[in-house]
C-alpha positions in Angstrom: -8.1 -26.6 -5.7 -6.8 -22.9 -4.4 -3.2 -21.9 -4.4 -1.2 -19.2 -3.1 -0.4 -17.8 -6.5 -4.6 -17.5 -6.9 -5.0 -16.2 -3.9 -2.3 -13.3 -4.2 -3.9 -12.7 -7.7 -7.2 -12.3 -6.3 -5.9 -9.9 -3.3 -3.9 -7.8 -5.8 -6.9 -7.2 -8.2 -9.6 -6.3 -5.1 -11.4 -3.1 -5.4 -14.3 -4.1 -3.1 -13.7 -1.0 -0.4 -14.3 2.3 -2.2 -12.8 4.0 0.7 -9.6 2.1 0.9 -9.1 2.1 -3.0 -9.3 5.7 -3.1 -7.0 6.3 0.1 -4.5 3.8 -1.4 -4.3 5.2 -4.7 -4.3 8.8 -3.7 -1.1 8.1 -1.4 0.5 6.3 -4.4 -0.1 9.5 -6.4 0.7 12.0 -4.1 3.6 10.3 -2.3 5.9 11.2 0.5 8.6 13.3 -0.5 11.2 11.0 0.6 9.9 8.6 -2.1 8.9 10.8 -4.8 11.2 8.7 -7.2 9.5 5.4 -6.4 6.7 4.0 -8.2 4.2 2.9 -5.4 2.5 -0.3 -5.3 -0.7 1.2 -4.4 -3.0 -1.9 -4.5 -3.8 -4.5 -1.8 -1.0 -6.3 -0.4 -0.7 -10.3 -0.2 0.6 -12.4 2.6 4.5 -13.3 2.3 6.9 -15.7 3.6 7.1 -19.6 3.7 4.2 -21.5 2.4 5.0 -24.4 4.8 5.4 -22.2 7.6 4.5 -23.4 11.1 4.5 -19.9 12.5 2.2 -17.3 11.3 2.6 -13.7 12.0 -0.9 -11.5 11.8 -0.5 -7.9 11.8 -3.3 -5.2 11.0 -3.2 -3.8 7.7 -0.3 -2.2 5.3 1.1 1.0 6.1 0.5 3.9 3.7 4.1 4.5 2.8 5.4 1.1 3.6 3.7 -2.1 2.1 1.4 0.2 0.2 4.5 1.5 -1.5 6.8 -1.6 -1.9 4.1 -4.2 -2.2 5.2 -6.4 0.6 4.1 -6.9 4.1 5.9 -4.6 6.7 8.4 -3.7 4.1 9.9 -0.1 3.8 8.6 1.2 7.0 10.0 1.5 10.7 7.4 -1.1 11.8 9.1 -3.6 9.5 12.7 -2.6 10.5 11.9 -3.7 14.1 9.9 -6.9 13.1 12.2 -8.2 10.5 15.3 -7.5 12.9 13.8 -9.5 15.6 12.9 -12.4 13.1 16.4 -12.4 12.2 17.9 -12.5 15.5 15.9 -15.5 16.5 16.6 -17.3 13.3 13.4 -17.0 11.4 14.8 -14.5 8.7 18.0 -14.5 6.8 18.6 -11.0 7.0 17.5 -8.0 9.3 16.6 -5.7 6.6 13.1 -5.3 4.5 13.3 -2.4 1.9 11.7 -3.6 -1.4 10.3 -7.0 -2.8 13.6 -7.7 -4.6 15.9 -7.3 -1.4 16.8 -10.9 -1.0 14.6 -11.4 2.2 13.5 -15.0 3.0 11.4 -16.1 5.8 12.1 -19.5 7.4 9.1 -21.7 8.9 7.3 -18.2 9.0 4.4 -16.5 7.0 3.3 -12.8 7.5 -0.2 -11.6 6.8 -3.0 -9.3 7.9 -6.6 -9.2 8.0 -6.9 -6.1 6.1 -4.9 -6.1 2.9 -5.3 -2.0 1.8 -3.8 0.7 3.6 -6.4 2.3 5.6 -6.6 5.9 6.7 -5.2 6.7 10.0 -4.2 2.9 10.1 -7.9 2.4 11.1 -10.1 0.0 8.9 -13.9 0.0 9.5 -15.6 -3.3 11.1 -17.3 -3.6 7.4 -14.0 -3.1 5.7 -12.3 -6.1 8.1 -15.4 -8.4 7.1 -15.2 -7.6 3.4 -11.4 -8.6 3.7 -11.9 -11.8 5.8 -12.5 -14.4 2.9 -8.8 -13.7 1.9 -7.4 -14.5 5.3 -9.8 -17.4 5.6 -8.4 -19.1 2.3 -5.0 -18.2 3.4 -5.2 -20.0 6.9 -6.6 -23.1 4.7 -3.6 -23.0 2.6 -1.2 -22.8 5.4 -1.9 -26.5 6.7 1.2 -26.7 8.6 0.9 -23.5 11.0 1.1 -24.3 14.7 1.6 -21.0 16.2 -0.1 -17.4 15.5 1.8 -14.7 16.5 -0.8 -11.6 16.9 0.5 -8.3 16.7 -1.9 -6.1 18.3 -5.6 -6.7 19.4 -7.0 -6.6 15.9 -4.8 -9.2 14.7 -5.6 -11.2 17.5 -9.1 -10.9 17.3 -9.1 -11.8 13.6 -6.9 -15.0 14.0 -8.7 -16.0 17.2 -12.0 -15.8 15.4 -11.0 -17.9 12.6 -9.3 -20.5 15.0 -12.6 -20.7 16.9 -11.1 -19.3 20.2 -14.0 -19.4 22.8 -14.2 -17.7 25.4 -11.6 -15.3 23.9 -9.2 -13.8 26.9 -8.8 -10.1 26.7 -5.6 -9.0 24.5 -2.3 -8.9 26.5 1.2 -8.8 25.5 2.6 -12.3 26.1 -0.7 -13.8 26.3 -1.0 -17.5 25.3 -4.2 -19.0 24.1 -4.7 -22.6 22.9 -7.0 -23.0 20.2 -9.2 -26.1 19.3 -7.4 -28.8 17.6 -4.1 -27.7 19.1 -2.9 -24.4 17.5 -1.7 -21.8 20.0 -1.9 -18.1 19.7 0.8 -15.9 21.2 0.1 -12.2 21.5 2.4 -9.0 21.3 1.9 -5.3 21.1 1.8 -4.1 17.6 5.4 -3.0 16.2 3.9 0.4 15.6 6.3 3.3 16.1 3.7 4.5 18.9 4.9 1.2 20.9 8.6 0.8 19.9 9.5 4.6 20.3 8.0 4.9 23.7 9.4 1.6 25.1 6.2 0.0 25.2 7.5 -2.8 23.0 11.2 -3.5 23.0 13.4 -5.5 20.9 13.9 -7.9 24.1 10.2 -8.3 24.4 9.5 -9.1 20.8 12.4 -11.6 20.8 11.0 -13.3 23.8 7.6 -13.5 21.7 9.2 -15.2 18.7 11.4 -17.4 20.8 8.5 -18.7 22.4 6.7 -19.2 19.2 9.5 -21.3 18.2 9.2 -23.5 21.3 5.6 -24.1 20.9 6.0 -24.9 17.3 8.4 -27.6 18.0 6.2 -28.9 21.1 2.7 -28.9 19.5 
């Protein structure tokens, strides 16, 4: 039988997409000046969180100098700062900060993943790269047997999880959208926690807190 450890090992060792392999390794070698003393992770990033989670957060892909540096989803960049602060405020994380894999962060009833596991150039994986990475998400969702609510961060995360849950027809992505999937799981959409959204006020802390608060309500009722 599959396990989270086996899945993580397969994710970390993957070299299936030449463009992504070249980019993630180039970033890890060249580095950003602020992180010149870091040893970058520079590999695909596995999911992270509570294996018994009822709430699954689905993003897009690791950030070049965030998870590609630290080796943990949404860790070490401002998107992660925004996300984990919200999870902490609603009681789904034990602390608001995420700086590295050994920072003591623990998620409660929550698991974080993405449809693409390597940092893509310009944060834009190709459709072929998304398809190549898809089996990892399929295996992950099968292991997350208690999942009842999927929080999709952005349109690509929404599309990936809706496809795997068999949502048909698929309503157009919108912040706050709630969609019931066959069998009872719910999908709740949020704008992505990218700096483009959070710095401009398109996504505020209150808006994200409302999404996670609603996810908790749905997890308790489904």
